[in-house]
Structure formats: structure tokens, C-alpha cells
Biotite code that builds the C-alpha atoms (Angstrom):
import biotite.structure as struc

atoms = struc.array([
    struc.Atom([51.220, -38.134, -42.545], chain_id="A", res_id=1, res_name="MET", atom_name="CA", element="C"),
    struc.Atom([48.511, -40.372, -43.979], chain_id="A", res_id=2, res_name="ARG", atom_name="CA", element="C"),
    struc.Atom([45.412, -41.036, -41.895], chain_id="A", res_id=3, res_name="ILE", atom_name="CA", element="C"),
    struc.Atom([44.586, -44.739, -41.537], chain_id="A", res_id=4, res_name="ALA", atom_name="CA", element="C"),
    struc.Atom([41.259, -45.679, -43.111], chain_id="A", res_id=5, res_name="VAL", atom_name="CA", element="C"),
    struc.Atom([39.285, -48.713, -42.081], chain_id="A", res_id=6, res_name="ILE", atom_name="CA", element="C"),
    struc.Atom([35.582, -49.170, -42.547], chain_id="A", res_id=7, res_name="ARG", atom_name="CA", element="C"),
    struc.Atom([33.347, -51.911, -41.195], chain_id="A", res_id=8, res_name="ILE", atom_name="CA", element="C"),
    struc.Atom([29.938, -52.911, -42.497], chain_id="A", res_id=9, res_name="GLY", atom_name="CA", element="C"),
    struc.Atom([27.260, -55.513, -41.872], chain_id="A", res_id=10, res_name="GLU", atom_name="CA", element="C"),
    struc.Atom([24.275, -56.860, -43.749], chain_id="A", res_id=11, res_name="SER", atom_name="CA", element="C"),
    struc.Atom([21.675, -59.581, -43.320], chain_id="A", res_id=12, res_name="PHE", atom_name="CA", element="C"),
    struc.Atom([19.613, -60.469, -46.392], chain_id="A", res_id=13, res_name="ILE", atom_name="CA", element="C"),
    struc.Atom([16.942, -63.113, -46.871], chain_id="A", res_id=14, res_name="GLY", atom_name="CA", element="C"),
    struc.Atom([15.070, -65.470, -44.616], chain_id="A", res_id=15, res_name="GLU", atom_name="CA", element="C"),
    struc.Atom([15.358, -69.045, -43.525], chain_id="A", res_id=16, res_name="GLY", atom_name="CA", element="C"),
    struc.Atom([18.172, -71.429, -44.370], chain_id="A", res_id=17, res_name="VAL", atom_name="CA", element="C"),
    struc.Atom([19.350, -69.521, -47.458], chain_id="A", res_id=18, res_name="ASN", atom_name="CA", element="C"),
    struc.Atom([19.752, -66.141, -45.750], chain_id="A", res_id=19, res_name="ALA", atom_name="CA", element="C"),
    struc.Atom([23.077, -64.322, -45.907], chain_id="A", res_id=20, res_name="ALA", atom_name="CA", element="C"),
    struc.Atom([24.888, -62.594, -43.068], chain_id="A", res_id=21, res_name="HIS", atom_name="CA", element="C"),
    struc.Atom([27.941, -60.649, -44.205], chain_id="A", res_id=22, res_name="THR", atom_name="CA", element="C"),
    struc.Atom([30.466, -58.569, -42.286], chain_id="A", res_id=23, res_name="ASN", atom_name="CA", element="C"),
    struc.Atom([33.129, -56.598, -44.136], chain_id="A", res_id=24, res_name="VAL", atom_name="CA", element="C"),
    struc.Atom([36.309, -54.770, -43.252], chain_id="A", res_id=25, res_name="VAL", atom_name="CA", element="C"),
    struc.Atom([37.403, -52.496, -46.099], chain_id="A", res_id=26, res_name="ILE", atom_name="CA", element="C"),
    struc.Atom([40.127, -49.973, -46.701], chain_id="A", res_id=27, res_name="GLY", atom_name="CA", element="C"),
    struc.Atom([43.489, -49.297, -48.348], chain_id="A", res_id=28, res_name="PRO", atom_name="CA", element="C"),
    struc.Atom([45.981, -52.170, -48.699], chain_id="A", res_id=29, res_name="LYS", atom_name="CA", element="C"),
    struc.Atom([48.609, -50.166, -46.819], chain_id="A", res_id=30, res_name="ASP", atom_name="CA", element="C"),
    struc.Atom([46.393, -49.558, -43.787], chain_id="A", res_id=31, res_name="GLY", atom_name="CA", element="C"),
    struc.Atom([44.665, -51.579, -41.062], chain_id="A", res_id=32, res_name="PRO", atom_name="CA", element="C"),
    struc.Atom([42.364, -53.346, -43.565], chain_id="A", res_id=33, res_name="ALA", atom_name="CA", element="C"),
    struc.Atom([45.403, -54.555, -45.513], chain_id="A", res_id=34, res_name="GLY", atom_name="CA", element="C"),
    struc.Atom([46.954, -55.830, -42.295], chain_id="A", res_id=35, res_name="GLN", atom_name="CA", element="C"),
    struc.Atom([43.717, -57.620, -41.388], chain_id="A", res_id=36, res_name="ALA", atom_name="CA", element="C"),
    struc.Atom([43.631, -59.125, -44.900], chain_id="A", res_id=37, res_name="PHE", atom_name="CA", element="C"),
    struc.Atom([47.197, -60.443, -44.623], chain_id="A", res_id=38, res_name="ALA", atom_name="CA", element="C"),
    struc.Atom([46.712, -61.738, -41.076], chain_id="A", res_id=39, res_name="ASN", atom_name="CA", element="C"),
    struc.Atom([43.481, -63.524, -41.994], chain_id="A", res_id=40, res_name="SER", atom_name="CA", element="C"),
    struc.Atom([44.959, -65.125, -45.094], chain_id="A", res_id=41, res_name="LEU", atom_name="CA", element="C"),
    struc.Atom([48.039, -66.287, -43.192], chain_id="A", res_id=42, res_name="ALA", atom_name="CA", element="C"),
    struc.Atom([46.144, -67.600, -40.155], chain_id="A", res_id=43, res_name="SER", atom_name="CA", element="C"),
    struc.Atom([43.530, -70.180, -41.140], chain_id="A", res_id=44, res_name="PRO", atom_name="CA", element="C"),
    struc.Atom([41.921, -72.237, -38.395], chain_id="A", res_id=45, res_name="SER", atom_name="CA", element="C"),
    struc.Atom([40.369, -75.671, -38.548], chain_id="A", res_id=46, res_name="VAL", atom_name="CA", element="C"),
    struc.Atom([37.183, -75.408, -40.602], chain_id="A", res_id=47, res_name="GLY", atom_name="CA", element="C"),
    struc.Atom([37.715, -71.743, -41.469], chain_id="A", res_id=48, res_name="HIS", atom_name="CA", element="C"),
    struc.Atom([40.086, -71.454, -44.419], chain_id="A", res_id=49, res_name="GLU", atom_name="CA", element="C"),
    struc.Atom([40.122, -67.925, -45.893], chain_id="A", res_id=50, res_name="PRO", atom_name="CA", element="C"),
    struc.Atom([40.365, -67.777, -49.680], chain_id="A", res_id=51, res_name="PHE", atom_name="CA", element="C"),
    struc.Atom([40.516, -65.148, -52.407], chain_id="A", res_id=52, res_name="MET", atom_name="CA", element="C"),
    struc.Atom([37.181, -64.433, -54.073], chain_id="A", res_id=53, res_name="VAL", atom_name="CA", element="C"),
    struc.Atom([37.272, -64.966, -57.829], chain_id="A", res_id=54, res_name="VAL", atom_name="CA", element="C"),
    struc.Atom([34.880, -63.861, -60.549], chain_id="A", res_id=55, res_name="VAL", atom_name="CA", element="C"),
    struc.Atom([36.116, -66.804, -62.621], chain_id="A", res_id=56, res_name="GLN", atom_name="CA", element="C"),
    struc.Atom([38.996, -69.195, -61.960], chain_id="A", res_id=57, res_name="PRO", atom_name="CA", element="C"),
    struc.Atom([42.206, -67.169, -62.132], chain_id="A", res_id=58, res_name="GLY", atom_name="CA", element="C"),
    struc.Atom([40.353, -63.817, -62.112], chain_id="A", res_id=59, res_name="VAL", atom_name="CA", element="C"),
    struc.Atom([40.153, -62.444, -58.563], chain_id="A", res_id=60, res_name="PRO", atom_name="CA", element="C"),
    struc.Atom([37.610, -59.723, -57.920], chain_id="A", res_id=61, res_name="ILE", atom_name="CA", element="C"),
    struc.Atom([38.988, -56.248, -57.307], chain_id="A", res_id=62, res_name="LYS", atom_name="CA", element="C"),
    struc.Atom([39.393, -54.853, -54.831], chain_id="A", res_id=63, res_name="PRO", atom_name="CA", element="C"),
    struc.Atom([40.999, -58.109, -53.733], chain_id="A", res_id=64, res_name="LEU", atom_name="CA", element="C"),
    struc.Atom([38.502, -59.771, -51.428], chain_id="A", res_id=65, res_name="THR", atom_name="CA", element="C"),
    struc.Atom([39.145, -62.434, -48.813], chain_id="A", res_id=66, res_name="LEU", atom_name="CA", element="C"),
    struc.Atom([36.256, -64.799, -48.054], chain_id="A", res_id=67, res_name="PHE", atom_name="CA", element="C"),
    struc.Atom([36.230, -66.089, -44.466], chain_id="A", res_id=68, res_name="VAL", atom_name="CA", element="C"),
    struc.Atom([33.551, -68.689, -43.836], chain_id="A", res_id=69, res_name="ASN", atom_name="CA", element="C"),
    struc.Atom([31.749, -68.390, -40.503], chain_id="A", res_id=70, res_name="LYS", atom_name="CA", element="C"),
    struc.Atom([30.374, -71.946, -40.613], chain_id="A", res_id=71, res_name="ALA", atom_name="CA", element="C"),
    struc.Atom([32.456, -75.116, -40.873], chain_id="A", res_id=72, res_name="VAL", atom_name="CA", element="C"),
    struc.Atom([31.690, -76.873, -44.167], chain_id="A", res_id=73, res_name="ILE", atom_name="CA", element="C"),
    struc.Atom([29.101, -79.575, -43.478], chain_id="A", res_id=74, res_name="ASP", atom_name="CA", element="C"),
    struc.Atom([28.603, -81.772, -46.513], chain_id="A", res_id=75, res_name="GLY", atom_name="CA", element="C"),
    struc.Atom([28.751, -81.459, -50.286], chain_id="A", res_id=76, res_name="GLU", atom_name="CA", element="C"),
    struc.Atom([25.781, -79.100, -50.728], chain_id="A", res_id=77, res_name="LEU", atom_name="CA", element="C"),
    struc.Atom([27.058, -76.744, -48.023], chain_id="A", res_id=78, res_name="HIS", atom_name="CA", element="C"),
    struc.Atom([30.529, -76.803, -49.591], chain_id="A", res_id=79, res_name="GLY", atom_name="CA", element="C"),
    struc.Atom([29.087, -75.981, -53.022], chain_id="A", res_id=80, res_name="ASN", atom_name="CA", element="C"),
    struc.Atom([26.971, -73.225, -51.484], chain_id="A", res_id=81, res_name="ALA", atom_name="CA", element="C"),
    struc.Atom([29.984, -71.698, -49.713], chain_id="A", res_id=82, res_name="THR", atom_name="CA", element="C"),
    struc.Atom([32.759, -72.101, -52.295], chain_id="A", res_id=83, res_name="TRP", atom_name="CA", element="C"),
    struc.Atom([30.414, -71.779, -55.267], chain_id="A", res_id=84, res_name="GLY", atom_name="CA", element="C"),
    struc.Atom([27.195, -69.820, -54.857], chain_id="A", res_id=85, res_name="ALA", atom_name="CA", element="C"),
    struc.Atom([28.236, -67.582, -51.953], chain_id="A", res_id=86, res_name="ALA", atom_name="CA", element="C"),
    struc.Atom([31.667, -66.851, -53.429], chain_id="A", res_id=87, res_name="GLN", atom_name="CA", element="C"),
    struc.Atom([30.089, -65.897, -56.778], chain_id="A", res_id=88, res_name="ALA", atom_name="CA", element="C"),
    struc.Atom([27.550, -63.720, -54.960], chain_id="A", res_id=89, res_name="GLY", atom_name="CA", element="C"),
    struc.Atom([30.254, -61.914, -53.007], chain_id="A", res_id=90, res_name="VAL", atom_name="CA", element="C"),
    struc.Atom([32.241, -61.333, -56.216], chain_id="A", res_id=91, res_name="ALA", atom_name="CA", element="C"),
    struc.Atom([29.261, -59.767, -57.966], chain_id="A", res_id=92, res_name="VAL", atom_name="CA", element="C"),
    struc.Atom([28.284, -57.734, -54.879], chain_id="A", res_id=93, res_name="GLY", atom_name="CA", element="C"),
    struc.Atom([31.808, -56.275, -54.648], chain_id="A", res_id=94, res_name="VAL", atom_name="CA", element="C"),
    struc.Atom([31.824, -55.601, -58.396], chain_id="A", res_id=95, res_name="HIS", atom_name="CA", element="C"),
    struc.Atom([28.468, -53.818, -58.127], chain_id="A", res_id=96, res_name="ARG", atom_name="CA", element="C"),
    struc.Atom([29.813, -51.638, -55.288], chain_id="A", res_id=97, res_name="ALA", atom_name="CA", element="C"),
    struc.Atom([32.707, -50.536, -57.521], chain_id="A", res_id=98, res_name="VAL", atom_name="CA", element="C"),
    struc.Atom([30.577, -49.956, -60.632], chain_id="A", res_id=99, res_name="VAL", atom_name="CA", element="C"),
    struc.Atom([27.943, -47.986, -58.715], chain_id="A", res_id=100, res_name="GLU", atom_name="CA", element="C"),
    struc.Atom([30.574, -45.765, -57.064], chain_id="A", res_id=101, res_name="GLY", atom_name="CA", element="C"),
    struc.Atom([30.070, -47.005, -53.504], chain_id="A", res_id=102, res_name="ALA", atom_name="CA", element="C"),
    struc.Atom([33.845, -47.416, -53.363], chain_id="A", res_id=103, res_name="LEU", atom_name="CA", element="C"),
    struc.Atom([36.337, -44.731, -54.412], chain_id="A", res_id=104, res_name="PRO", atom_name="CA", element="C"),
    struc.Atom([37.959, -44.814, -57.852], chain_id="A", res_id=105, res_name="ALA", atom_name="CA", element="C"),
    struc.Atom([41.261, -46.094, -56.434], chain_id="A", res_id=106, res_name="GLU", atom_name="CA", element="C"),
    struc.Atom([39.616, -49.010, -54.599], chain_id="A", res_id=107, res_name="ALA", atom_name="CA", element="C"),
    struc.Atom([39.980, -51.707, -57.287], chain_id="A", res_id=108, res_name="PRO", atom_name="CA", element="C"),
    struc.Atom([43.782, -51.494, -57.234], chain_id="A", res_id=109, res_name="ASP", atom_name="CA", element="C"),
    struc.Atom([44.550, -49.997, -53.827], chain_id="A", res_id=110, res_name="ASP", atom_name="CA", element="C"),
    struc.Atom([41.952, -51.341, -51.367], chain_id="A", res_id=111, res_name="TRP", atom_name="CA", element="C"),
    struc.Atom([41.070, -54.750, -49.932], chain_id="A", res_id=112, res_name="VAL", atom_name="CA", element="C"),
    struc.Atom([37.942, -56.350, -48.530], chain_id="A", res_id=113, res_name="VAL", atom_name="CA", element="C"),
    struc.Atom([37.808, -58.966, -45.792], chain_id="A", res_id=114, res_name="VAL", atom_name="CA", element="C"),
    struc.Atom([34.366, -60.581, -45.872], chain_id="A", res_id=115, res_name="ALA", atom_name="CA", element="C"),
    struc.Atom([33.149, -62.865, -43.095], chain_id="A", res_id=116, res_name="ALA", atom_name="CA", element="C"),
    struc.Atom([30.310, -64.859, -44.649], chain_id="A", res_id=117, res_name="ILE", atom_name="CA", element="C"),
    struc.Atom([27.562, -66.979, -43.086], chain_id="A", res_id=118, res_name="TRP", atom_name="CA", element="C"),
    struc.Atom([26.178, -69.810, -45.182], chain_id="A", res_id=119, res_name="VAL", atom_name="CA", element="C"),
    struc.Atom([23.800, -72.003, -43.216], chain_id="A", res_id=120, res_name="ASN", atom_name="CA", element="C"),
    struc.Atom([24.810, -75.692, -43.288], chain_id="A", res_id=121, res_name="PRO", atom_name="CA", element="C"),
    struc.Atom([21.091, -76.441, -43.874], chain_id="A", res_id=122, res_name="SER", atom_name="CA", element="C"),
    struc.Atom([20.880, -74.285, -47.019], chain_id="A", res_id=123, res_name="CYS", atom_name="CA", element="C"),
    struc.Atom([18.892, -75.885, -49.831], chain_id="A", res_id=124, res_name="ASP", atom_name="CA", element="C"),
    struc.Atom([18.853, -73.486, -52.798], chain_id="A", res_id=125, res_name="ASP", atom_name="CA", element="C"),
    struc.Atom([22.161, -72.467, -54.404], chain_id="A", res_id=126, res_name="LEU", atom_name="CA", element="C"),
    struc.Atom([20.566, -69.744, -56.528], chain_id="A", res_id=127, res_name="ASP", atom_name="CA", element="C"),
    struc.Atom([18.948, -68.135, -53.480], chain_id="A", res_id=128, res_name="GLU", atom_name="CA", element="C"),
    struc.Atom([22.240, -68.368, -51.559], chain_id="A", res_id=129, res_name="VAL", atom_name="CA", element="C"),
    struc.Atom([23.929, -66.609, -54.510], chain_id="A", res_id=130, res_name="TYR", atom_name="CA", element="C"),
    struc.Atom([21.341, -63.808, -54.708], chain_id="A", res_id=131, res_name="ARG", atom_name="CA", element="C"),
    struc.Atom([21.319, -63.228, -50.948], chain_id="A", res_id=132, res_name="ASN", atom_name="CA", element="C"),
    struc.Atom([25.124, -63.183, -50.696], chain_id="A", res_id=133, res_name="GLN", atom_name="CA", element="C"),
    struc.Atom([25.371, -60.857, -53.712], chain_id="A", res_id=134, res_name="ARG", atom_name="CA", element="C"),
    struc.Atom([22.986, -58.382, -52.114], chain_id="A", res_id=135, res_name="ASP", atom_name="CA", element="C"),
    struc.Atom([24.465, -58.757, -48.619], chain_id="A", res_id=136, res_name="ALA", atom_name="CA", element="C"),
    struc.Atom([28.032, -58.116, -49.827], chain_id="A", res_id=137, res_name="ALA", atom_name="CA", element="C"),
    struc.Atom([26.933, -55.022, -51.719], chain_id="A", res_id=138, res_name="HIS", atom_name="CA", element="C"),
    struc.Atom([24.820, -53.724, -48.830], chain_id="A", res_id=139, res_name="GLN", atom_name="CA", element="C"),
    struc.Atom([27.592, -54.330, -46.263], chain_id="A", res_id=140, res_name="ALA", atom_name="CA", element="C"),
    struc.Atom([30.072, -52.331, -48.377], chain_id="A", res_id=141, res_name="ILE", atom_name="CA", element="C"),
    struc.Atom([27.595, -49.485, -48.833], chain_id="A", res_id=142, res_name="VAL", atom_name="CA", element="C"),
    struc.Atom([26.895, -49.483, -45.078], chain_id="A", res_id=143, res_name="ALA", atom_name="CA", element="C"),
    struc.Atom([30.628, -49.393, -44.316], chain_id="A", res_id=144, res_name="ALA", atom_name="CA", element="C"),
    struc.Atom([31.235, -46.503, -46.688], chain_id="A", res_id=145, res_name="GLN", atom_name="CA", element="C"),
    struc.Atom([28.296, -44.493, -45.348], chain_id="A", res_id=146, res_name="ARG", atom_name="CA", element="C"),
    struc.Atom([29.019, -45.221, -41.681], chain_id="A", res_id=147, res_name="GLY", atom_name="CA", element="C"),
    struc.Atom([25.704, -47.006, -41.247], chain_id="A", res_id=148, res_name="LEU", atom_name="CA", element="C"),
    struc.Atom([23.850, -47.590, -39.148], chain_id="A", res_id=149, res_name="PRO", atom_name="CA", element="C"),
    struc.Atom([23.793, -44.151, -37.552], chain_id="A", res_id=150, res_name="SER", atom_name="CA", element="C"),
    struc.Atom([23.769, -43.877, -33.768], chain_id="A", res_id=151, res_name="TRP", atom_name="CA", element="C"),
    struc.Atom([20.118, -42.784, -34.001], chain_id="A", res_id=152, res_name="GLY", atom_name="CA", element="C"),
    struc.Atom([19.233, -45.986, -35.866], chain_id="A", res_id=153, res_name="GLN", atom_name="CA", element="C"),
    struc.Atom([21.080, -48.091, -33.271], chain_id="A", res_id=154, res_name="VAL", atom_name="CA", element="C"),
    struc.Atom([19.453, -46.254, -30.379], chain_id="A", res_id=155, res_name="ASP", atom_name="CA", element="C"),
    struc.Atom([15.982, -46.710, -31.880], chain_id="A", res_id=156, res_name="LEU", atom_name="CA", element="C"),
    struc.Atom([16.566, -50.409, -32.637], chain_id="A", res_id=157, res_name="ALA", atom_name="CA", element="C"),
    struc.Atom([17.841, -51.019, -29.088], chain_id="A", res_id=158, res_name="ALA", atom_name="CA", element="C"),
    struc.Atom([14.316, -50.369, -27.806], chain_id="A", res_id=159, res_name="ALA", atom_name="CA", element="C"),
    struc.Atom([13.239, -53.687, -29.389], chain_id="A", res_id=160, res_name="ALA", atom_name="CA", element="C"),
    struc.Atom([16.311, -55.903, -29.906], chain_id="A", res_id=161, res_name="PRO", atom_name="CA", element="C"),
    struc.Atom([15.913, -58.972, -32.111], chain_id="A", res_id=162, res_name="ARG", atom_name="CA", element="C"),
    struc.Atom([17.721, -61.087, -34.660], chain_id="A", res_id=163, res_name="ASN", atom_name="CA", element="C"),
    struc.Atom([16.736, -64.041, -36.866], chain_id="A", res_id=164, res_name="PRO", atom_name="CA", element="C"),
    struc.Atom([17.579, -66.476, -34.041], chain_id="A", res_id=165, res_name="PHE", atom_name="CA", element="C"),
    struc.Atom([16.071, -64.777, -30.988], chain_id="A", res_id=166, res_name="TYR", atom_name="CA", element="C"),
    struc.Atom([13.666, -62.063, -29.910], chain_id="A", res_id=167, res_name="THR", atom_name="CA", element="C"),
    struc.Atom([13.558, -61.343, -26.166], chain_id="A", res_id=168, res_name="PRO", atom_name="CA", element="C"),
    struc.Atom([10.169, -61.227, -24.463], chain_id="A", res_id=169, res_name="LYS", atom_name="CA", element="C"),
    struc.Atom([11.208, -58.069, -22.653], chain_id="A", res_id=170, res_name="GLU", atom_name="CA", element="C"),
    struc.Atom([14.010, -55.537, -22.937], chain_id="A", res_id=171, res_name="VAL", atom_name="CA", element="C"),
])
């Protein structure tokens, strides 16, 4: 009997309006990640239309990667940042993870990635969006594969919780 494999990773790269927040679900096509991939692709919602990440038109990245936008497209620049710069960044980040061995040898043909991607509607620099998304996609995959963060890292961070949008005055 085959053991189901599903890995989940997260990354936040950059600062300000061009920062990238990426969540990934990765694993074999014939496991829970493949089911999540199929369900996400088949179940778009208003403003959140999953699409296949391509390196170039007609050349999807491998492992096949589904891009799910977290923010509803808000204007031409935001659309170009999401469908253009962020998509290209995710493609290169996934490619880097394969080339550097962060994913197993069978991953390009037998695994899938579901990537939930934040692109701020106020973004103003497509090149920075690209770089941040590239690095966030790569880092999220590495984190998923390594099981990061560790419980010790989470426990330590919980002593002073914060995120780019809020830092509590007291814990």
C-alpha cells in the first residue's frame, strides 16, 4: 500500500506593496495534492480563477503548477503583475526547486504544485513583484519539503507574534 504524501509550505518575501506571500501544497499527482489540484482547477470562484503556470505560452512548468490568486484583479497593472510578473516568478521559482534538488527526481512528471499567491492590488514595480514571487515560490517549496518551520521555531515565534499587517502591543 502506498503512503499518501502531501506537503505544505509558506513564504513571505519582500516589503511594501510588491511583497510576495506564497502558500504551496505539493505532492504526487495520484495523492491528496493531485486531488487538491484537480478540485481547485475545476472550482473557480468569482475573482479567483486558477490557471496553469507557464514558462512560456504553451510550455507549462513542471511539476505542473496551479496558480490561485488570493487577491481579486484590480486594474490593468495588478492584472499584469498577477498574470505576468508573478506567474513568471512562480515558474522560475518552481524550476529552481527542481534544478537544485529541493524536489525529488520524479517530481517534474509525477508531482503537482498548488500555489496560492498574493499580489497586492497596489503593487507598482513588475520586476520587484517577479523577483519576490520567484524567491517566495522557491522558499515555500523548500520549506514544504523540509517540514519547516520546526515546532521549536513556531514556539519561539509565538512569544512575539507579528505579520506585515499587524503587531500586537502585548501577547
